[in-house]
N, C-alpha and C positions, 0 to 999 in steps of 0.2 A: 504494500499499499504506500502510495507516495504521500509526501507531506502536503502537497496541494489538495489531495482528496480529503485528507484528515481535516484540514482547515476549512474546506468547504462543508463537510459534514457538521463541524462545530458551529459554523456560521448559520446553517440552516436550523440547527437545534436552538441556537440562541434566539433566532427570529421566532420560532415556534413557542418557545418559553416566554418570550416577551409578549407575544400576542395573547397567550393564555393568561399571563399575569394581568394584562390590561382588562381582559374580559372579566376575570375574577374580581378585580378592584371595582369595576363598574357595577357588577352584580351585588357586591357587598354594600356599596353605597345605596343602591335601590332597596336592598333588603333592610338595611338600617333605617331608611326613611319610612318604609312600610311598617316596621316594628314600632317606630316612634309614633307614627299616626295612630296605629292600633292601641298602643298604650295610652295615648292622650284621649282617644275616644272611650276607652274602657274607664279611665279615671273620671271623665265627665259623666258618663252613664252612672257610675257608682255614686258620684256626688249628687247627681240629680235624684237618684233613688233615696239616698239619705235625707236630702232636703224635703222630699215629698212625704217621707215617713215622719219627719219631725214637725211638720206643720200641724198646729192644733186645729181641731175642727171648729167651724164657725158656731159660736154659741147663739142659740135662739131662745128668747125668754119664754116662749110658749110652744107647745107641740101642736102641729097642724093648725095653727091659727088660734088655738085656745089661749086665753089669758094666763099669764104666769101666776103662780101661787105666791102670795105675799108671805114673807118670812117673819112678820112682826108678831 
């Protein structure tokens, strides 16, 4: 095997590895953004559920339009 062939094979492998690395970096950025978005949506949904559970019901003085009973 000649030195030129070895250098050519190394060059082709380096190009292949560089292209693979760029693809993996791009995918990791996209996956990171998707995970961040999912985490944010999940946290907002949980906060909304907690806030809805913590709201006190609206107090009405009488039931079904009946007058409220005096506590005197």
